[in-house]
N, C-alpha and C positions, 0 to 999 in steps of 0.2 A: 432380412435385416434381424441381427441379434438384439433381443431387449435385455437391458441390464436386470439383474435381480432385484435391485432396490433403486428405482429411478430417484428417490429422494437423496441417495448417496451423492449422486451426480451433481444434483442442484446445490448441494452443500459444498461442493468443490469452490463455487464461486465465492463462498464466505471465508475460505481459507487464507486468503491473502494473495500476493503476487505469486506467479508461477514462470517457469522458464518460457522462452519464446517458442520453443519447440512444442511445449505441451498447450500452450495458447493455439499455436498453428494447427495441432491435431484436433482441438476442440473446434475450431473454425470449420476446418475440414468435414467434421462429423456433423456439424449443423448444417453446412451446405449439402452434404450428402442427403440428409433428411428432407430437406426442401425439394431437392431434385427428384428423389424418390416419389414424394407425394404429388408433385406436379406431372411428372410421367404417368402416374397411375390415373389422374384426372384427365390427362390428354387423351387416352384411349376410352374414355367414358362417353365421350361426345359433348354436345351442349348440356351444360348444366350450371348450378349456382352453388357456391361453396361459401360458407360462413366460417369465418375464424373469430374466436373469441373465447369467452368463458361462461360458467353457469353462475353468474353473480346475483341474478334475480330469483325471487321465489316464484312458485307457479301461479300465485294470485296477483303477481305485479302486472301493471297494465302493458308493459313492454314485453312481457312474457306472452301475455294473451294477443297481443298484436302479432307477434311472430308465429303463432300457430296458424 
């Protein structure tokens, strides 16, 4: 998978306003492709646990400590 040079530029596209249906369709395909790629990679790992989320808690937060 080719990573963009600046991921923030991709995120800014959503703030530019309406786009053509073709561009929206390509975006949906790209996002779906990323999901499929990720889940296929996990499929061959075997039994495992996956966490989806973000790093919003500081290291001293109780939730962060509980997850360790």
